[in-house]
Backbone as JSON Lines, residues from 0, in Angstrom:
{"i":0,"aa":"S","n":[-46.01,7.55,2.38],"ca":[-44.68,7.03,2.68],"c":[-43.68,8.17,2.82]}
{"i":1,"aa":"S","n":[-42.75,7.99,3.7],"ca":[-41.77,9.04,3.99],"c":[-40.63,9.03,2.97]}
{"i":2,"aa":"Q","n":[-40.25,10.2,2.5],"ca":[-39.17,10.31,1.53],"c":[-37.85,10.75,2.2]}
{"i":3,"aa":"S","n":[-37.82,10.8,3.51],"ca":[-36.66,11.37,4.2],"c":[-35.4,10.51,4.09]}
{"i":4,"aa":"E","n":[-35.55,9.18,4.02],"ca":[-34.36,8.33,3.93],"c":[-34.46,7.39,2.75]}
{"i":5,"aa":"P","n":[-33.5,7.46,1.82],"ca":[-33.54,6.52,0.69],"c":[-33.24,5.1,1.17]}
{"i":6,"aa":"T","n":[-33.92,4.13,0.6],"ca":[-33.74,2.76,1.04],"c":[-32.49,2.12,0.44]}
{"i":7,"aa":"D","n":[-31.93,2.72,-0.6],"ca":[-30.79,2.09,-1.27],"c":[-29.45,2.64,-0.76]}
{"i":8,"aa":"K","n":[-29.47,3.31,0.39],"ca":[-28.19,3.85,0.86],"c":[-27.31,2.71,1.38]}
{"i":9,"aa":"P","n":[-26.0,2.81,1.12],"ca":[-25.11,1.7,1.51],"c":[-25.04,1.56,3.03]}
{"i":10,"aa":"R","n":[-25.06,0.33,3.48],"ca":[-24.94,0.08,4.91],"c":[-23.5,-0.27,5.23]}
{"i":11,"aa":"R","n":[-23.06,0.12,6.4],"ca":[-21.69,-0.18,6.8],"c":[-21.64,-1.58,7.4]}
{"i":12,"aa":"L","n":[-21.16,-2.53,6.6],"ca":[-21.08,-3.9,7.07],"c":[-19.66,-4.26,7.51]}
{"i":13,"aa":"Q","n":[-18.68,-3.6,6.9],"ca":[-17.31,-3.94,7.23],"c":[-16.9,-3.26,8.54]}
{"i":14,"aa":"R","n":[-16.41,-4.03,9.45],"ca":[-15.83,-3.47,10.68],"c":[-14.33,-3.62,10.56]}
{"i":15,"aa":"I","n":[-13.63,-2.53,10.76],"ca":[-12.18,-2.59,10.67],"c":[-11.63,-2.94,12.05]}
{"i":16,"aa":"Q","n":[-10.95,-4.06,12.12],"ca":[-10.38,-4.48,13.38],"c":[-8.87,-4.39,13.29]}
{"i":17,"aa":"P","n":[-8.23,-3.68,14.22],"ca":[-6.78,-3.61,14.19],"c":[-6.18,-5.0,14.41]}
{"i":18,"aa":"N","n":[-5.12,-5.28,13.69],"ca":[-4.41,-6.56,13.79],"c":[-5.27,-7.77,13.44]}
{"i":19,"aa":"A","n":[-6.29,-7.56,12.62],"ca":[-7.15,-8.68,12.24],"c":[-6.45,-9.58,11.22]}
{"i":20,"aa":"T","n":[-5.59,-9.0,10.4],"ca":[-4.9,-9.8,9.4],"c":[-3.48,-10.08,9.86]}
{"i":21,"aa":"P","n":[-3.1,-11.34,9.91],"ca":[-1.74,-11.67,10.31],"c":[-0.75,-11.22,9.24]}
{"i":22,"aa":"P","n":[0.47,-10.87,9.6],"ca":[1.42,-10.45,8.58],"c":[1.7,-11.61,7.63]}
{"i":23,"aa":"S","n":[1.69,-11.35,6.36],"ca":[1.87,-12.43,5.4],"c":[3.35,-12.71,5.21]}
{"i":24,"aa":"A","n":[3.66,-13.95,4.89],"ca":[5.06,-14.36,4.73],"c":[5.68,-13.66,3.52]}
{"i":25,"aa":"A","n":[4.83,-13.22,2.59],"ca":[5.34,-12.61,1.37],"c":[5.49,-11.09,1.49]}
{"i":26,"aa":"S","n":[5.27,-10.55,2.69],"ca":[5.35,-9.1,2.82],"c":[6.78,-8.64,2.59]}
{"i":27,"aa":"P","n":[6.93,-7.46,1.97],"ca":[8.27,-6.98,1.64],"c":[9.1,-6.77,2.91]}
{"i":28,"aa":"T","n":[10.34,-7.15,2.86],"ca":[11.22,-6.96,4.01],"c":[12.21,-5.85,3.71]}
{"i":29,"aa":"D","n":[12.74,-5.26,4.76],"ca":[13.64,-4.12,4.6],"c":[14.82,-4.41,3.68]}
{"i":30,"aa":"E","n":[15.35,-5.64,3.73],"ca":[16.55,-5.9,2.93],"c":[16.24,-5.96,1.43]}
{"i":31,"aa":"N","n":[14.97,-6.16,1.07],"ca":[14.59,-6.17,-0.35],"c":[14.23,-4.78,-0.86]}
{"i":32,"aa":"I","n":[14.06,-3.85,0.05],"ca":[13.61,-2.51,-0.33],"c":[14.82,-1.63,-0.55]}
{"i":33,"aa":"R","n":[15.06,-1.29,-1.81],"ca":[16.17,-0.41,-2.15],"c":[15.72,0.53,-3.25]}
{"i":34,"aa":"V","n":[16.4,1.65,-3.36],"ca":[16.12,2.59,-4.45],"c":[16.36,1.85,-5.76]}
{"i":35,"aa":"G","n":[15.42,2.01,-6.68],"ca":[15.52,1.37,-7.99],"c":[14.7,0.1,-8.11]}
{"i":36,"aa":"V","n":[14.2,-0.42,-6.98],"ca":[13.39,-1.64,-7.01],"c":[12.03,-1.33,-7.64]}
{"i":37,"aa":"Q","n":[11.57,-2.21,-8.52],"ca":[10.25,-2.08,-9.12],"c":[9.24,-2.81,-8.24]}
{"i":38,"aa":"I","n":[8.14,-2.14,-7.93],"ca":[7.1,-2.78,-7.13],"c":[5.76,-2.69,-7.86]}
{"i":39,"aa":"E","n":[4.84,-3.53,-7.43],"ca":[3.47,-3.42,-7.93],"c":[2.55,-3.28,-6.74]}
{"i":40,"aa":"H","n":[1.85,-2.15,-6.69],"ca":[0.93,-1.85,-5.6],"c":[-0.47,-2.23,-6.03]}
{"i":41,"aa":"N","n":[-1.27,-2.78,-5.12],"ca":[-2.61,-3.25,-5.52],"c":[-3.53,-2.12,-5.95]}
{"i":42,"aa":"R","n":[-3.22,-0.87,-5.59],"ca":[-4.09,0.23,-5.98],"c":[-3.45,1.15,-7.02]}
{"i":43,"aa":"F","n":[-2.13,1.38,-6.89],"ca":[-1.47,2.36,-7.75],"c":[-0.77,1.75,-8.96]}
{"i":44,"aa":"G","n":[-0.63,0.43,-8.99],"ca":[0.02,-0.21,-10.13],"c":[1.52,-0.32,-9.94]}
{"i":45,"aa":"V","n":[2.24,-0.34,-11.06],"ca":[3.68,-0.55,-11.05],"c":[4.42,0.77,-10.88]}
{"i":46,"aa":"G","n":[5.45,0.73,-10.05],"ca":[6.25,1.92,-9.84],"c":[7.66,1.57,-9.41]}
{"i":47,"aa":"E","n":[8.5,2.58,-9.28],"ca":[9.88,2.38,-8.89],"c":[10.17,3.17,-7.62]}
{"i":48,"aa":"I","n":[10.84,2.53,-6.68],"ca":[11.21,3.21,-5.44],"c":[12.29,4.23,-5.76]}
{"i":49,"aa":"I","n":[12.04,5.48,-5.4],"ca":[13.01,6.53,-5.69],"c":[13.62,7.13,-4.43]}
{"i":50,"aa":"H","n":[13.03,6.83,-3.26],"ca":[13.58,7.36,-2.01],"c":[13.1,6.52,-0.84]}
{"i":51,"aa":"I","n":[13.98,6.35,0.15],"ca":[13.63,5.59,1.36],"c":[14.04,6.43,2.56]}
{"i":52,"aa":"E","n":[13.17,6.49,3.56],"ca":[13.55,7.19,4.79],"c":[13.0,6.45,5.99]}
{"i":53,"aa":"G","n":[13.73,6.56,7.11],"ca":[13.32,5.88,8.32],"c":[13.69,4.41,8.28]}
{"i":54,"aa":"S","n":[13.28,3.69,9.32],"ca":[13.55,2.26,9.37],"c":[12.5,1.57,10.24]}
{"i":55,"aa":"G","n":[12.45,0.27,10.15],"ca":[11.49,-0.5,10.94],"c":[10.06,-0.1,10.64]}
{"i":56,"aa":"D","n":[9.25,0.06,11.7],"ca":[7.84,0.4,11.54],"c":[7.64,1.79,10.94]}
{"i":57,"aa":"N","n":[8.65,2.65,11.04],"ca":[8.51,4.01,10.53],"c":[9.13,4.2,9.15]}
{"i":58,"aa":"C","n":[9.51,3.11,8.51],"ca":[10.15,3.21,7.2],"c":[9.13,3.65,6.15]}
{"i":59,"aa":"K","n":[9.5,4.72,5.43],"ca":[8.64,5.25,4.37],"c":[9.39,5.18,3.06]}
{"i":60,"aa":"V","n":[8.69,4.79,2.0],"ca":[9.3,4.79,0.67],"c":[8.52,5.75,-0.22]}
{"i":61,"aa":"T","n":[9.25,6.44,-1.07],"ca":[8.63,7.28,-2.09],"c":[8.73,6.5,-3.39]}
{"i":62,"aa":"V","n":[7.59,6.33,-4.05],"ca":[7.52,5.52,-5.25],"c":[6.97,6.35,-6.4]}
{"i":63,"aa":"A","n":[7.66,6.29,-7.54],"ca":[7.18,6.95,-8.75],"c":[6.39,5.91,-9.54]}
{"i":64,"aa":"F","n":[5.06,6.04,-9.5],"ca":[4.2,5.1,-10.2],"c":[3.99,5.56,-11.64]}
{"i":65,"aa":"R","n":[3.89,4.59,-12.55],"ca":[3.71,4.91,-13.98],"c":[2.42,5.68,-14.23]}
{"i":66,"aa":"N","n":[1.35,5.27,-13.57],"ca":[0.04,5.87,-13.86],"c":[-0.54,6.7,-12.73]}
{"i":67,"aa":"A","n":[0.06,6.64,-11.55],"ca":[-0.55,7.3,-10.39],"c":[0.31,8.43,-9.83]}
{"i":68,"aa":"G","n":[1.44,8.72,-10.47],"ca":[2.3,9.79,-9.96],"c":[3.17,9.29,-8.81]}
{"i":69,"aa":"T","n":[3.73,10.23,-8.06],"ca":[4.63,9.9,-6.97],"c":[3.85,9.82,-5.66]}
{"i":70,"aa":"K","n":[4.05,8.73,-4.94],"ca":[3.33,8.51,-3.68],"c":[4.32,8.12,-2.59]}
{"i":71,"aa":"Q","n":[4.01,8.53,-1.36],"ca":[4.77,8.08,-0.2],"c":[3.98,6.97,0.48]}
{"i":72,"aa":"L","n":[4.64,5.86,0.75],"ca":[3.98,4.72,1.38],"c":[4.7,4.36,2.66]}
{"i":73,"aa":"L","n":[3.94,4.08,3.7],"ca":[4.5,3.57,4.94],"c":[4.61,2.06,4.77]}
{"i":74,"aa":"L","n":[5.84,1.54,4.85],"ca":[6.06,0.12,4.59],"c":[5.19,-0.78,5.45]}
{"i":75,"aa":"K","n":[4.95,-0.35,6.67],"ca":[4.16,-1.15,7.61],"c":[2.76,-1.45,7.07]}
{"i":76,"aa":"F","n":[2.19,-0.5,6.32],"ca":[0.82,-0.65,5.84],"c":[0.7,-0.85,4.34]}
{"i":77,"aa":"A","n":[1.76,-0.56,3.6],"ca":[1.67,-0.64,2.13],"c":[1.49,-2.08,1.69]}
{"i":78,"aa":"R","n":[0.59,-2.28,0.76],"ca":[0.36,-3.61,0.2],"c":[0.92,-3.63,-1.21]}
{"i":79,"aa":"F","n":[2.11,-4.2,-1.36],"ca":[2.7,-4.28,-2.69],"c":[3.6,-5.5,-2.79]}
{"i":80,"aa":"T","n":[3.93,-5.84,-4.0],"ca":[4.87,-6.94,-4.24],"c":[6.03,-6.4,-5.03]}
{"i":81,"aa":"I","n":[7.2,-6.98,-4.8],"ca":[8.4,-6.58,-5.53],"c":[8.4,-7.35,-6.84]}
{"i":82,"aa":"V","n":[8.47,-6.6,-7.95],"ca":[8.42,-7.26,-9.26],"c":[9.77,-7.22,-9.97]}
{"i":83,"aa":"G","n":[10.7,-6.42,-9.49],"ca":[12.0,-6.36,-10.14],"c":[13.03,-5.69,-9.27]}
{"i":84,"aa":"Q","n":[14.23,-6.26,-9.22],"ca":[15.33,-5.68,-8.46],"c":[16.15,-4.77,-9.38]}
{"i":85,"aa":"P","n":[16.82,-3.77,-8.8],"ca":[17.66,-2.91,-9.64],"c":[18.84,-3.7,-10.21]}
{"i":86,"aa":"I","n":[19.29,-3.28,-11.37],"ca":[20.4,-3.99,-12.04],"c":[21.71,-3.42,-11.59]}
């Protein structure tokens, strides 16, 4: 038997299709995004928006996450929910 290819190697089953997921009604909107807003990201956890730049599809937010450090997220692709508004 040939040892050249392991049989347990992961197969690529997922195909990424652009625009396959419709925009969700709960997606964050520009008017809710402000410095000081607390968000929860599905990968990085809870953080606070500390900077915003650009607008529309090019809007980027810088978020200081409690456990993941500071990250820049493109609003168009970022998957997060707003968990608290600034006081």
